[in-house]
N, C-alpha and C positions, 0 to 999 in steps of 0.2 A: 570362491568367495565373492559375494556381491557387495559392493559398497554403494549405498543409496545416499545421495547428496541433493542439495538444492542451493539455489543462488537467488538472492533478491537483487534485481537490477534497480538502480536509482537514476533519477534525472533531476533537473532543476525543479524546484517547487513552483506550483502554479499560484495564482492569486489567493486561493483559499488557504493553502498550507504555508505560504511564505511567512506569515506572522509567527508561525510555530517553529519552522526549520527551513534551511535553505535547500534541502533535498526532499524528494518524495519517492516512494516506490513507483516503478513504471507500471501503469495499468493499461493493459491491452484492451481495446474496444472489442466487444463480442463479434462484430463483423470482421475483425482481423484475426480471430483465433485460428482459422484454417491456414492462413498465410504464416503466422507465427509458428504453428506446429508442423508445417510441412517439412518433413525430414530431407526432402530432396531439393529444397530451395538453395540456390547458389548465388542469388542476387543479394549480396549483403547490403547494398545501398537501400533496397526495398525494406529489408528488415530493420536497418538502422533508423529509417523514418518512423518506425513504430515506437522508438525509444524516446518519445517526447512527453512533456507534461500532459496529464489527463485534463480534459476540458473542465475548467472551474465551474461552469454553469451546470455540470452534471453531478456536482458534489455538494454536500452539506456538512456542517460541523456542529458539535455540541460538547460542552465540558464533560470530562469523565473523572473518575476517582484517581487520585495520585497512586493508587495501588497498581496502576499500569507500569510503574517503575520498579516494581518488586518482582523479580523472576520467580519467587516462590509462591506467588499468588496467581493461581491458574483457574479462574472462574469466569463463567459467562457474563457476570455482571460488570466485567471490565469495559465492555462496550456500551453499557447502559448509560443514558444521560444522567449526569449528576444532578440530583434534585436538592434544592435548599442548601447547597454547598455542604452537605453532610458527607463524611467519609467514614466508611466502616473499616475497622482494622480486623485482621484475621488472627 
């Protein structure tokens, strides 16, 4: 039997996300994918260095629907910018 799992690693929020929450998911830079995914890497200090806040200047934000807080609402519009502060209910 195979058990498939995943983990979301978090770090301190950068300047963009700090107004929303004190943590953010770790985002690995594309140039570091190979290092992160290298299964034979034993240098944990090198990998630990990748667990830092993502560069704020590479991020943008926009308001979204409060439906993001509803686990039963699973639609692509959850990431769409909220226009005119309108909220659709399901």
